[in-house]
N, C-alpha and C positions, 0 to 999 in steps of 0.2 A: 282415155280424151283422145275426141274428133274436130277437127277442125271443119265448117262449112265454108263454103270461100264465098260464095255470096254473098251472105250473112256476115264475112267476116269484111269484104268488101263497103260490104254499106255501114257498116259500126266505124270503119275508118275515114271514111267523106262526112261522119257525121262529127264524127271526134274531128275534121279539118274543118270542115262552118260554124263550130259552136266557137274553136280558137280563135278562125280570122276575125269572126263577129265580133270574139274579145280582143283583141288584135284591135279593129281598129274603134272598138271605146272606151277604148285606153287612152288619156292627155297626159300619156307624163312618158319619162327613158325606159320605161321599162316595157316596154312593148312587145317586143319580140324576145322577153324572156317567159315574157304571161300570154305569151301565142304557144313556143314552143311545152311549157311547164302544162298549162291544159292539153295541148291534144294530145302530152304523154299518158297523162293521171286518165281523161275523157277515155282515150281512144283504149286500153286496154282494158276498163271497167265495162265497156260493154261490147267488145270480143272477147269478155268472160262474160257478159247477159247473152251477148246475140249469136255471134259465129263459135263456141265451141262445146258439144256434147257431150257431157263425160257417159260411161257406160252405166254405173246405180241411177239409176231413176231417182232415189230418195236424195245420195248426191248431187247428181244434178239441176232438180230446182232451191237445195237452197242454196246452191254458189250464183244458180241464176241470181234465186231474189235478193242475195249478198252483198251480187259486182251490180243490181239495180238502185240498190242504199248508196253504194261509197260511189256512182259513179254519182248521188244527186247532194251526193256532200263533199261530191269535187270538184260536180257543177256549182253551188252554191259557193263556197271558199273562193273560188276562183271568179266568178263573181263578184266578188266582194272585194280581193284584189284589184278591179278594176276598175269599180269607181272609187278604192279607196288607197291611197296612199301608203305604198309597201314595200320592206326594203326586200332584196334580189335573196338575199341570205330566206327569208319568213317566207316566200313567194316555194324558194327550194325545199326547202327544211317539211314547211307543210305539203306539197306535194309531193317528195319522198316518201313522206312516214306515211298519206294512203294508199300507197301505192305498196310497198313493203308490208302491210299490212292489210291488208288485203288477199297479197299475195298466200304470206304466211297462212289465211283461213282456208282459203283453192288450198292449198295444197293438203293443212290436215282435215278436210274434207274430205276431200279425196282418199286419201289413206285412209280413211276409216272402212272404207269399199262398205258403204251402202246403201 
């Protein structure tokens, strides 16, 4: 696994901008929680999708496709959290599950060494 610095910085910047946008559109009390949790989940998905290169080409392609899917999943979930009133545990648990499942899948694919 190699980290590419410029795409990783771009992924972090995109994650920051999306989190800031969700922070501004949210009208409730959970603005900071939504911003932080969306930043972490979206940025992690983008880093795996854009900023990391894996050793084997097949694994690299599958991990990038899976990370892009989880990015869309995290983005849709956080947009819903922005416009629908939900509790803090719902936000944290949903984003935590998305992140942990993504990490588990990436780890499993990387261990297959294909």
